[in-house]
Each structure stands twice: as C-alpha cells, then as structure tokens.
Phi, psi and omega in degrees: 000135180256123179278122181254123181296129176274347178060042172290140176263110184267352179292140179060039182236155172249122181244111179267132177237163178278157179272338185279111182288351181275350181271115184293329177268077192266352179274125182265309186199157175225121184224153174295151173279087183244173176301329179297336182254022183297328180299319178294315179303317181296319178294321178296316179299318182299317178295316175303307184302312182297317183289311183293328177302323182275318190264326184228069189297341180275356180263124178273121181256104180278142179294321178249070183294124184294341180277342182301321184291345176259014192234166166254119180263117182260145181202163173232165174237152173274187185293341178266004179085008179272149178296127184244347176198162179198155173208168183224133168259106181264108184283143175295129180206209183297327179275352185081205177243161187303317185255030184296335181294342181278337183220054187298324182292323179292318177302315181297319178299314179302312184294323179291330181273356179078019180283131179268123187216165178211163179253129171270130182191190181050044185268115181225128177230118178267182187298331181290344185244021179299137181097358185275355189306315182303319182292327176296317182287330169301314181297316180302314185295307187288325175295323177297319177296312181301323181275359181058040175282138175281316184206158173253143169262135182223135179257106200245136170297147183305322184291344181260357184301313183295330176298312179292327179290319182294315188263328184252353188058034179289152183235147177280128177249346175202135180279347176049053182305125178086354179274120180233347185058023179086005178269187178263011184240148171276158184233158173226154173262128180239156174243139175246101178279111188299327182291340183254014179301133187281152176304330176303328180296312181295323178293317181297308187265009172057054175221181179234159184300329189237021180287132181264111182262006189245351187300329183286354181280352170097039175094187184294131180248116182254000000 
C-alpha cells in the first residue's frame, strides 16, 4: 500500500476524536478555530485551567493562549456533549514552541538542521474519557505524518519515561533537572522520531503505519 499525503493543514484547527479505542474510524471532525467554535475553545480552556490549577500550579494557563493559533487542538466529548479531554500539537513557527525556553540550544540545532518538529502538551483526560489514550496517540502519529513532522518534543514525568521508550522508541534529550511545573514529579524532555516508531506502538494502539484516517473528512481542509 502506498500512503498518499492528503495535505491537511492542522494548524489553527480543532480535531474531535472518539473516546472508544476499539473504533478504527476514530476521527470525528476537523474544523478551523473560528469565532463560531468559541464555545468549544472556552470549554477546553476551562478543563485545562481546572486541571492545571490542581496538578501543575506553576503553569499559567491563558484563556487566549498565543500558541493555540499555531496548533492543532484535539478533544473528546462525553455522553452529554461536554469536553472530557484535550491535548495540543504545537507546531514550531514564528512564535516557537511553548516550552522552548527549557531547551533553547536543542531548538536552535533542530532549526539549523531543517528538522520539522512540534511539541505535544496541554494533555488533560478527565474521568469521563478514561480509556481514550490509544486514540490520542493514534491522532498524534497520523497528524504528524500528514503534517510531515520529523519528530515530537514531549515534556514527560519520570514515571512515564519507560512507556514512551517502549512504544515510541523515544529518547531523553534533556533531564530538565529541577523542573517540576509545580507538581511532585521531576520531568525530562524526550523526542519521538515518527520514522523510528516501534512495531509495539502499532500493536498497542491498533493502527498501521500508513493508514489514512482523514479521507472521510471530505478532502483538503484549509
């Protein structure tokens, strides 16, 4: 099978996915971040704010986050239609990425080498969305392919490092000594090179390297 890029533009977009990891057709919709979708944006901000206030008190969650407009905001809804989880793919652009101040030399190196990268973050899952993790990582992987990303940067709690190493073959590029974001955990910065994703990843999240999950959305979305 030859994978053909659909050339979807995920920047400044809202991507809704299903919560059920057993559904192979897990992408529901892709829409621009416009005033018409402000209710969704507000709900996402509220979920971020409430969760980060409790878990990461040192992180300021702005309602009008300047990086959101350069990002793909992924989310799910519960049975009542309320936002139940969210994550963000923040593409490197004129503003850079949100946590670039933690690894400035690495960012400079990537840019000089022409490496295309994005930061995964603002990841929040409440009780209504338990079990959705596989679908998020499916979305991260396939959105990355569509966007022709070389690698993701991830700021990871120490307890999750082995998970990323096992399934994505992710590597630690900085130990971020003393960085906790106000939590009780230390963090490291890891890279996930999409081209080196391990077979264990596809088995775990029940997808294939070249499966196109976006064709049903109806062509290129600008």
